[in-house]
N, C-alpha and C positions, 0 to 999 in steps of 0.2 A: 466310525473311524476304522480305517483299515488296520488289520493286525497281521499282514502278510509276512512280516519279517520276524514274527514271534512264533514260538512253538504252539501247535494246536492244544488248547486246554484239555486236560484229562477228564473223563467221566467215570466217577465211582458210583456204583449201584449197591445199595444195601439189600440183602436178601436173607430170608429166614427159613428157606426150605430148598430141597434139591431142584424142584421145578423152577423156582425163582432164580437159582444159580444158572440153570440151563438157559432160561429166557434172557437173563442179563448178558450172558456170553453171546447168544445168538443175535441179540440186538446191537452188539458192538461196544459193550462196556469195556473200559480200559483197566478197571480194577474193581474188586469186590470187597465190600465190608460184610463179613459173614456174621450173622446173628441168629438168635432164636427170638421168638415173641416180639416181633416188631410192633405189634399192637400195644405193647407196654413200653415202647421206646427202644426196644432192643436189649437182649440179654446175651450172655455167653453161649455160643453154640456148643453142641455136644462134641465129644471126641470123634465119634463116627462121622459127623457132618464135616468136621475139620479134615479128616482123612480123605473123604470123597472130594471135597473142594480143592484139596491140594493138587488134584489131577487137572484142574482147569488150566487153559492155555494163557491165562492172564494172572497177575498178582492177586493174592487173596490175603486180606487182613482180618483177623478175628477180633470182634468186639469183646472186651473183657469187662463184664458188668455182672456181678453175681446175683443181683436181685433188682426188682423194680423199686422206684422211689428215688430218694436223694442219693448223693454221692459221698456222704459222710460214712466212712467205713471203720469198723473195729479192727484190731490187730488180727483177729481170727479171720475176718473177711479178706484182709490183705493177703493172708497166707493162702486162702482159697484162690485168689486172683493170681498169685505167683505160680501155683500149681497149674492153673488154666493156661498161663503163658507158656509154661513148660510143655503142656500138651500141644499148643499151637506150634511150638518149635519142633517137637517130635513129629508132628504131622507134615512138616515141611512148608508151612505157610510163610509168606514174605514179611508179614508185620503184624502188629497188634494195635488196638485202639483203646486207650486207657485214660484214666483221670480220677481225681478224688478231691474232695473239698473239706474244709474245716468248719467247725460250728460257727465261727465268726465270719464266714463268707469269703474265704480266700482259698486258693489252691493249697492242698495239703502236701507240702513239699516233702515231708518225711515219708509219707505213704507212696507218693509218686516216685521218689528216688528208689525205693525198694522195688517198685514195679519196673522202672527203667533198668535197674541192675539185672533183674530177672530176664528182661528182654534183650540183653546185650547181643548185638549183632542183627537184631530184627529192626525193621523200619517202624517208626513211631508216629501215631496220630494222637493228638489230644482231643478227646471228644467234647460233647456239648456241656460238660461240667462247667466250662468257661462261661456259659450263658447264664449261670446263676450266681457267679461271684459278684462282689460289690464293686470291684475295680477291674474291669476287663483289660485296661491298658497295662496295669501292673502284672496281671496274670499272663499277658502276652510276653512280657519280659522274662517271666519265670519259665514259660514254655521254651523260649529260645535258650535260656541258660541250661535247662535240663536236657536239651538235645533233640527235641521234637522236630520232625520234618514239616509238619503241618498242624493246623488247628481247624477243626470242624466247628462251625458256628452259625447260628441264625442271627447273630448280632444282639443277643439277649432278648429276643422277641419270640413269640410263639411260632411265627412264620418268618422266614428269611426276608421276604419282601418288606415286612414291617421294620426289620432291623437293618435295612440296606445301608443307611447312613453310617451306622456303627461299623458294619462290615467294611465299608469304604475307608473309614478312619483307621481301622486295624490294619488294613492292607497298606495304607500310607505309613503307619507307624512301624510296620514290619520291615520296611525298606529292603525287601528282598532277602532278609535273613531267615524267613520262615514262610511257608505258604499258608494263606488264609483261604480256606475252602468253604464257600457258602453251602449251607444245607438246611433243610427244613422247609418243605413246600416248594422246592425247585421243580419246575415243570417246563415242557417245551414252550408254553405260552409266555413264561416270564424269564427264561434263561438269558435272553438278550440284555436284560437289566443288569445282571451280575457280570456277564461277559464284558459289558461296557466299562466296568471298573478297571482302570489300569493296574496291572499286577495280579489279577485273578487268573490262575493257571489250572484250577481244578474246580469241578462242581460235584456235589453229592446229591443223590436223589434216590427215591424208591421206585419211581416209574411204575406204580401199581394201580390197579383198578379193583373195584368191589367184586368179590367172587359171587356172581349172580347164581342163584339157586341154592345158596348156603343158609337160607333163612331158618331151615329146620335145625341146623347146628346151634344157632343162637337160641332158638325156642327151647331146645332140650338142655341148654347150659353147657354144651361142649365148646362154645366160644362166647366170650363176654360181649363181643361186638361183631358186626359184619366182617368176615375175613376179607383180606385183600391179597391179591396175587400180582407178582411182578409180571409186566406185560412186555414182551419182546418188541412189539410195534411202538410202544411209547418210548422204550429205550432207543429205538432207531430214530424216532422223531427228535428226541433230545440230542442225540449224537449229530443229527443232520443240522440242527440249530447251531450247535457248537462249530461244526465245520463251515457253515454259511457265515458265521460271525468272523471268520478269518479272511473273508474275501474283501 
């Protein structure tokens, strides 16, 4: 289906080092999700990395996630996240990516409200904490109420392709009130499936490949798994798929 009369969807690339940032920009990314430790699902980037990334020619959002694992946070951890949001603001970043859940599998509205207040004036993305809640439809309504611009989701599945029906339902339920951004295994080969969902205006991907030659790092314990690196050519390929889908 032609989408000539609609804006070209944006491509957000998640990166966890300076080389990845440079590759994403060179490949044509529209926005950066700035992280550390993507091998652990992404954690909060350092202040120094935020400062360097703020010089990029495209908007940069900092992931605010203080540790690996789940999204049930103590009061002390929320305080850490508030300080990290302040660091993102001081660095001059455009937005933050946040989220928190409760023990009973819902979004933690109290914690998230604290984070939203700390991020006043910054753009807001709700991260994939939504993928582990028991009722994603209800969580979507909460995200809209709290003022998020978008929700990053794999549709509650390990990979977005597996959750594509849920993603499509969330897009329909959103009714244009918030952007639903598919992420989690989005690649040039499958991008068309997500772009075919009416209302999808953003895609999230890592566009990475294995860091060939890094086996010794794994062997010596400097890396828990084979490192991956953002690849500018894969970014270009995905960007080309997005552009072609508008024809």
